C-alpha positions in Angstrom: 0.0 0.0 0.0 1.3 3.4 -0.9 1.7 6.2 1.7 1.8 10.0 1.4 4.5 10.4 4.0 6.8 13.3 3.1 4.6 14.3 0.1 2.4 17.4 -0.4 -1.3 16.5 -0.6 -4.2 18.5 -2.0 -7.6 17.3 -0.7 -10.7 18.6 -2.5 -14.1 18.4 -0.8 -12.2 18.3 2.5 -14.9 19.6 4.8 -16.9 16.4 5.1 -17.3 12.8 4.0 -14.5 11.1 2.0 -12.5 14.3 1.6 -12.4 14.7 5.4 -11.2 11.1 5.8 -8.5 11.6 3.2 -7.3 14.7 4.9 -7.1 13.0 8.3 -5.3 10.1 6.8 -2.7 12.4 5.1 -2.0 14.0 8.5 -1.8 10.6 10.2 0.6 9.3 7.5 2.9 12.4 8.1 2.4 14.2 4.8 4.8 17.1 4.4 1.9 19.5 3.7 -1.9 19.1 3.5 -3.9 21.7 1.6 -7.7 21.5 2.2 -9.9 22.9 -0.5 -13.7 23.1 -0.3 -16.6 25.4 -0.9 -18.0 24.6 2.5 -16.9 26.9 5.3 -16.6 23.9 7.7 -13.2 23.4 6.2 -11.8 26.2 8.4 -12.7 24.3 11.6 -11.3 21.1 10.2 -7.9 22.8 10.0 -8.0 23.3 13.8 -8.8 19.6 14.3 -6.0 18.4 12.0 -3.2 20.8 12.9 -0.7 18.9 14.9 1.5 21.9 15.9 3.7 21.8 12.8 1.6 24.3 10.8 1.5 22.0 7.8 -2.2 22.1 7.2 -3.6 24.9 5.1 -7.0 25.6 3.7 -8.7 27.5 0.8 -12.4 28.3 0.6 -13.3 28.2 -3.1 -15.8 30.5 -4.6 -17.1 29.1 -7.9 -20.2 31.2 -8.2 -18.7 33.1 -11.2 -18.1 29.9 -13.2 -20.9 29.2 -15.7 -22.5 25.7 -15.6 -21.2 23.2 -18.2 -23.4 23.0 -21.3 -22.6 20.1 -23.6 -22.7 21.1 -27.3 
């Protein structure tokens, strides 16, 4: 099984569900950096839960309201 130890990890949809589990696992496996990306503001509180004192967990709250919906042609 592969590990993310020492690697930089980007987790999309990190505020809940599978994304949250992947984020926790990345921290548990000692990833070098974990970036949490979500449109849900709960991602901010998740950073507080996951931070282990080494300041390697960061977050970004995406705003995709200006992106038009996909329309197949």
